[in-house]
Each structure stands twice: as structure tokens, then as C-alpha cells.
C-alpha angles and dihedrals in degrees: 000000000000124000090251091051092048092051091054095055098074090043092052091046092050091048089051092053093048090050089048093054091047090053091045093053090048090052090051091053092051091049094046096059092061101080097045091046092049090050093049092049095047094047087050088061101261113153108250095215094049092046092050091046091055092046097048096038094051093043091051093051092048092048092048092052091047094050090047090055096043099042118341090192087077090067089070113073130184118243094260094052091043096048098047094040092053092047091049091045091051089054091048092047094053088043090053090052090052089049092054091049089050094049089051089063100035136058112262092240092055092047090049091052093048093050088058088074087073097101090053091051089052091051090051091051089050089056089063089062098048105279106149114257115213136183087261089065089056090051090050091049092048091051092049095047091046091050093048090051093052091045097052109010119060097047094053090209100099116103105243092198088058090050089052092054090051092049091050090050090051091053092051092045089052092048093052092045091053092048091054094047096045097047113016107043091117095056129091110269092222092056093048091046092055094052092042090053089046092055092045090054090049091052091052092046090055091056090044088056091048089052091054103276094250117170111265111270098187100144123224094297092049095049091047091050090048092050093049092047092047099042103034107020097039114018103031093035092056094047089050090048091054091050093047095048091051089056107036103015133248097273093058090046092052091054088068090068094098089050090054090050093049090049090053090051090048093052088048092054094045101043105021098035091233120161130192119211121236089256091052091049089052089053091048091051090053090050092048092050090049090050093051091050091048091050090052090055092047089058090069099029124091089260107072117209096228087083092061086103088085089065095055119122 
């Protein structure tokens, strides 16, 4: 290697890292608009099941077409990959329905803060399979529970049924994330994504059938919201996430989770006129600190944070 070539290696590596961070931040922005947009659509009277069906169905088709163009071999999965991906996707699909129901009853900023507890839930699930539990986990748990109390408790105005739906969705998100990490780490993330999305769509279609299987009557606003959620907050966001992880690593990407939450709160304030009280902000800060500490632990646990994409709303 010549001197000139050697000199260009650090420059190229640095450029790759900067590009990775730029892509990662863009992915966080696309993820962050989901909760406020869901809240706006649901409060406008859009049916939650139909909205989620449009979102997941369109995103699945787009992802399938993209994989078919990039490497159609990924559309064929072995029985193990197919079985576990579909099981995890079914959990995620039901969890997503619960999340929509929770957002319908809560302000978007509160829901976004609550979903940040996800890494801590994953760590707790890991403990059931032998991951070592330390006193630091108790500290993280105490911070999160204290933050949740300040966020939803003292004011007495937060819908507890909505909180229960969000908590149920977090448990299901954590279970499907653990399944993917325990059994499918050796598979291509794009392949797993496609089959997870497929199972999520199937789960929503089952509920749609139970509700009467009427053709979606979302109106112009509902269809627009469904398209934005499918294209930007599901399809594009995941493609950006893949690109970012390949450049800066999953651990670094996961550290942007609090940024995503704060952006969601910002969009809620700007476009939905939502306001958190000082006590609620204090609770949100405790939750964010707990999330950061949990993510740091995930970086050395058997469940790597790069797969947090499966828990995205």
C-alpha cells in the first residue's frame, strides 16, 4: 500500500462513521413521527385496526419488493427461520394493536415516554433465561418505576387503561425481541424483517376479520396517515436502520433511543399542542436515564441492542 493510499484509509473510515451517524439520526426522525401521527389519526376518528392494517400491509409489500430486487434468495426461508419469525411477528402484531389502543387513550408524549422502558423490559426477560441480575438492574428498575409514577401518578389525569395497554404491548415487544435474539441471530436481518412484518400483518387481518372485515373507510386523512406510517415510519426507517448499523454498530444506534423519544415529545407539543407538567418531565427524565443505563447493559448482554428495531412503533 502506498503512502497516499494509507493516508486515505482513516479519512474514508471517518467519512463512513459520519455518514452512519447522519443516517442513524434520520432513522430516529422517521421513527419519532409515528406516535404523534397515530395519536392525531385516532383522535380524528380513524379506526385503529384499519389504520394498522394499511400500515403493515403496505410496509410488508414494499419490503418484499425491495428484498426481491436486492436478493430474491432472502424471500425463501428455512423452516426454523420461518417458524420463529412468524411467532415473533405475531407477538409484535398483537403488541402493536395494544400500542394503538393505548395511544388512543393517552397523549402521544406520555406514550412515547412509556415506550422508552422497552430496553429494561428486555433485560428483565433475559433474566428469566439466565442473564445475571445485579444490583444495578435494581437501580435501573427503581429509576424506571419512579419515573413512570411521576409521569402518570401525581396528576391523576392519565388514563390507567391506556397505560395498561402500553405495558402489555411492551411485554409482547420484549418477548418477540428475545425470540429473535435467542434463535435467529445468524440470519439476514432483511429476511427476518420481511417475515416478521408478514406475521404482524396476518395478526392484524385476523382482528380485522373478527370486527367484520369491512373495507377500510379511513377517509383522506386516514389513508394519508397510513401511507406515511407505512412508508416513512416502517419501511424507510428500517432500511435506514440497516444502513446505520452497518456503519456505526448497533450499540451506538441504540443510544439514540432517548433522542427519538424527545423528538416524539417535541412533535406532540408542536402539532398536537400537548404539554407535560414539570413533575411529568421529571418522570420522563428518570425513564430516559433508566433506558440509557439499560442500553449500556444490553451492549454486553446476550441480547444485543441492534435488534431493538423490532420494537419500534
